[in-house]
C-alpha positions as a printed NumPy array, in Angstrom:
array([[-36.785,  61.858,  49.617],
       [-38.941,  61.364,  45.788],
       [-35.346,  61.536,  44.327],
       [-33.429,  58.992,  46.292],
       [-37.21 ,  56.336,  45.633],
       [-36.905,  57.266,  41.978],
       [-32.265,  56.639,  42.226],
       [-33.123,  53.08 ,  44.058],
       [-35.392,  51.987,  41.465],
       [-33.171,  52.766,  39.155],
       [-30.025,  51.435,  40.718],
       [-32.295,  48.322,  40.753],
       [-33.111,  48.499,  37.522],
       [-29.648,  48.474,  36.65 ],
       [-29.145,  45.461,  38.836],
       [-31.322,  43.492,  37.204],
       [-30.523,  44.539,  33.799],
       [-26.536,  43.696,  34.515],
       [-27.613,  40.424,  36.296],
       [-30.055,  39.689,  33.096],
       [-26.731,  40.263,  30.696],
       [-24.692,  38.285,  32.944],
       [-26.926,  35.152,  32.511],
       [-26.684,  35.946,  29.065],
       [-23.202,  35.757,  29.705],
       [-23.068,  32.676,  30.791],
       [-26.057,  30.803,  28.598],
       [-23.793,  31.856,  25.871],
       [-20.884,  30.552,  27.804],
       [-22.124,  27.131,  28.091],
       [-23.221,  27.198,  24.525],
       [-19.823,  27.529,  23.336],
       [-18.379,  25.039,  25.799],
       [-21.487,  22.685,  24.273],
       [-20.487,  23.398,  20.94 ],
       [-16.741,  22.822,  21.47 ],
       [-17.522,  19.57 ,  22.752],
       [-19.319,  18.578,  20.13 ],
       [-16.904,  19.494,  17.614],
       [-14.045,  17.976,  19.636],
       [-16.317,  14.531,  19.375],
       [-17.313,  15.344,  16.028],
       [-13.095,  15.583,  14.931],
       [-12.552,  12.013,  16.717],
       [-15.883,  10.462,  15.211],
       [-14.511,  11.37 ,  11.927],
       [-10.662,  10.661,  13.037],
       [-11.159,   6.747,  14.482],
       [-13.848,   6.394,  10.531],
       [-10.082,   8.3  ,   8.308],
       [ -8.091,   5.341,  10.867],
       [-10.541,   2.864,   9.926],
       [-10.897,   3.242,   6.26 ],
       [ -6.782,   3.953,   6.103],
       [ -6.124,   0.693,   7.468],
       [ -9.065,  -1.35 ,   5.642],
       [ -7.044,   0.487,   2.404],
       [ -3.406,  -1.269,   4.522],
       [ -5.573,  -4.856,   4.437],
       [ -6.313,  -4.363,   0.85 ],
       [ -2.801,  -3.63 ,  -0.197],
       [ -1.695,  -6.547,   1.462],
       [ -3.955,  -8.342,   0.048],
       [ -3.912,  -7.87 ,  -2.914],
       [  0.592,  -7.979,  -3.116],
       [  0.279, -11.396,  -1.739],
       [ -2.112, -12.338,  -4.348],
       [ -0.266, -11.209,  -7.059],
       [  3.14 , -12.699,  -5.464],
       [  1.443, -16.039,  -5.124],
       [  0.805, -15.851,  -8.951],
       [  4.075, -14.456,  -9.717],
       [  5.315, -17.364,  -7.583],
       [  2.93 , -20.214,  -9.441],
       [  4.465, -18.641, -13.027],
       [  8.457, -18.471, -11.745],
       [  7.859, -22.381, -10.416],
       [  6.483, -23.291, -13.705],
       [  9.008, -21.709, -15.502],
       [ 11.927, -23.223, -13.474],
       [ 10.164, -26.533, -13.561],
       [ 10.533, -26.116, -17.638],
       [ 14.025, -25.384, -17.213],
       [ 15.123, -27.965, -14.731],
       [ 13.417, -30.323, -17.531],
       [ 14.897, -28.596, -20.904],
       [ 18.303, -29.503, -18.895],
       [ 17.738, -33.051, -17.867],
       [ 16.659, -33.56 , -21.295],
       [ 19.889, -31.587, -22.529],
       [ 22.106, -32.881, -19.978],
       [ 20.624, -37.117, -21.311],
       [ 22.81 , -39.253, -23.687],
       [ 22.475, -37.525, -27.41 ],
       [ 21.005, -40.149, -29.654],
       [ 21.659, -40.136, -33.946],
       [ 20.183, -41.593, -36.271],
       [ 21.962, -43.363, -39.393],
       [ 22.238, -39.904, -41.348],
       [ 23.551, -38.419, -38.287],
       [ 25.806, -40.073, -37.618],
       [ 27.246, -39.827, -40.931],
       [ 27.891, -36.075, -40.999],
       [ 29.205, -36.793, -38.006],
       [ 31.413, -38.693, -39.331],
       [ 32.142, -36.711, -41.757],
       [ 32.296, -33.394, -39.567],
       [ 35.346, -35.112, -37.992],
       [ 37.239, -36.299, -40.745],
       [ 37.176, -32.551, -42.087],
       [ 38.09 , -31.716, -38.495],
       [ 40.86 , -33.831, -38.887],
       [ 42.323, -33.215, -42.013],
       [ 42.635, -29.554, -41.188],
       [ 44.343, -29.836, -38.313],
       [ 46.941, -32.414, -39.997],
       [ 46.963, -29.535, -42.605],
       [ 47.622, -26.631, -39.886],
       [ 50.464, -28.517, -37.777],
       [ 51.992, -30.347, -40.523],
       [ 52.064, -27.404, -44.028],
       [ 52.729, -29.565, -47.3  ]])
């Protein structure tokens, strides 16, 4: 019977050791699950931060594009106004001083003579 008691005690110690090992496994599993949950939360937080940063950059880029377009529109509007002014000025009546009228008259006479000679060769 001594032998049976010793075997029973050994079996009890083994059972306790198995239970302790199983408890350690369960604790390690809980720790692993907590670590995974913490990693997932960290990933979600970092992703949200990255998405927010991307949105901020997109907004900033849009504002820069709009500012550039506004500046460019102002430049183009000024250039169009200058072109319109020059067009109106060019379409207005031509004012010649006496000297310019005299040069124009001589040029017309020369042209008339050249045309006359071309039509009626001598």
